[in-house]
N, C-alpha and C positions, 0 to 999 in steps of 0.2 A: 504491499500497498504506498513506501513511502513514495514522496516524487511523484502523486496519483495529483491528490488537489492541486499542489503546486503546479502542478501543466493545467486546471481549470479547464476554460472553457476549447480550450487548445486540441483535448483534448476527445474523440467522437466518442468513441469507443472503447472497454475495456477487454482487455485480454486474457484469455482463460485461468490463465495461470496466475494474473492480478484480482481473480475474482473464488479462484477457485474456493477457498477459505477464511473465514473471518473466526479468530479462535483466542487465548490465552483468559487474563483473570479478568473480573467484568470492566476494569479500567478501562483495561485495552478492546476491551470488546467495542466498549460506549467510543474510542478513537477514532474504530478502524472504519464506524457507522459511521459517525459523522464527516472522517473524509468520503466516504461513497456520497454522503445527504451535500455535498461541498460540488462534486459531483456531478450532482440531479439526478442523482438516480431516488426516482419515491419507489420504491417499494424492496424487500426483501423476501428471498427464505428461506425460514429457521429447519435447519435441520439436525436432531442431537444425536450424541455418538450413542450406538447403542447397549443396553446396560445399563447406561447410565443417564436414560431421558429425563425422569421425570426431578433428580440432582437439578442436572442442567437448566431443566425448565426453570421451574423453585428459581434458585441462581439468575437466571436471564430476568425471568419476574419481576425479581425480589432485587437486584441491584441496574439492572445492565435498563430494563423500561426507564422507571422512575426517572434516570437518568435523562433519561433522550425527549419527556415529556414535557 
């Protein structure tokens, strides 16, 4: 994700390598989502790791979503 937001309006697409994954601590995930927002991305599809879905979804709902509200 580094450099994507800096490219701003000069970018018209995101490569597969760039969009493949958002992961990390809640703060890191918030930062990555904000970078996509600055690029004009207006929706994301979330998938959580098999076997950890409930924990990951709760962490996302409790810490990431409020930071983006």
